[in-house]
C-alpha positions in Angstrom: -6.3 -16.5 -8.5 -3.4 -15.0 -10.4 -2.3 -11.5 -9.3 -1.3 -10.7 -12.9 -4.8 -9.9 -14.1 -5.5 -7.3 -11.7 -2.3 -5.7 -12.3 -3.1 -5.5 -16.0 -6.2 -3.7 -15.1 -4.6 -0.9 -13.1 -4.4 -2.5 -9.6 -1.2 -1.7 -7.6 0.2 -3.2 -4.5 -0.9 -0.8 -1.8 0.3 -0.7 1.9 -1.2 1.5 4.4 0.3 2.2 7.9 -2.7 2.9 10.2 -2.1 4.6 13.5 -5.0 4.3 16.0 -5.7 5.1 19.6 -5.9 2.0 21.9 -9.5 1.7 23.1 -8.4 1.2 27.0 -5.6 3.8 26.8 -6.6 6.5 24.3 -3.2 8.4 24.9 -1.3 5.4 23.3 -1.0 4.8 19.7 -0.9 1.4 18.0 0.1 0.6 14.5 -1.7 -1.7 12.0 -0.4 -2.5 8.4 -2.8 -3.2 5.7 -1.6 -4.5 2.3 -3.8 -5.5 -0.7 -4.0 -4.8 -4.5 -6.0 -1.6 -4.8 -6.9 1.0 -7.5 -4.9 4.2 -7.2 -5.5 7.1 -6.7 -9.0 6.6 -5.1 -8.2 3.4 -3.2 -11.7 1.9 -3.0 -10.4 -1.3 -1.1 -8.7 0.8 1.5 -11.6 3.2 1.9 -13.9 0.2 2.4 -11.6 -1.2 5.1 -11.3 2.2 6.7 -15.1 2.7 6.7 -15.5 -0.8 8.3 -12.9 0.1 10.9 -14.8 3.3 12.0 -18.1 1.6 12.0 -17.2 -1.7 13.7 -13.9 -1.3 15.8 -13.3 0.6 19.0 -9.8 1.9 18.2 -10.3 5.6 16.9 -8.1 6.2 13.9 -5.2 8.8 14.2 -3.6 8.9 10.8 -3.2 6.7 7.7 -0.1 6.7 5.5 -0.5 5.1 2.1 2.1 3.9 -0.4 1.7 2.0 -3.5 3.6 0.8 -6.6 2.7 -0.8 -9.8 4.6 -4.1 -10.0 4.5 -4.3 -13.7 6.6 -1.4 -15.0 8.3 -0.6 -18.2 11.9 -1.8 -18.5 14.6 0.7 -17.5 17.6 1.1 -19.9 21.0 2.4 -18.6 24.0 3.2 -20.7 27.3 2.1 -19.3 29.8 4.7 -18.4 32.6 2.4 -19.3 33.3 -0.5 -21.6 35.9 -3.1 -20.8 37.3 -6.1 -22.7 39.1 -9.0 -21.6 41.7 -10.9 -23.7 
């Protein structure tokens, strides 16, 4: 399936860094990186994944850091500070 259609409908590439406690050593933290196309700012896909995590996995969540960006953005125009010509 093409990733263009979801982007046109508001989906953004979303990355979440999930820190969780190791089940056998709760004093230690481990990192898991989750990345999918999701709808900002509610992030239903990420919420569904985190609900699954809490319900089914043993590692207790410590923190979640989320970043997202729209891949399709308007063009950026910059004016040149200098103009040069070659003969």
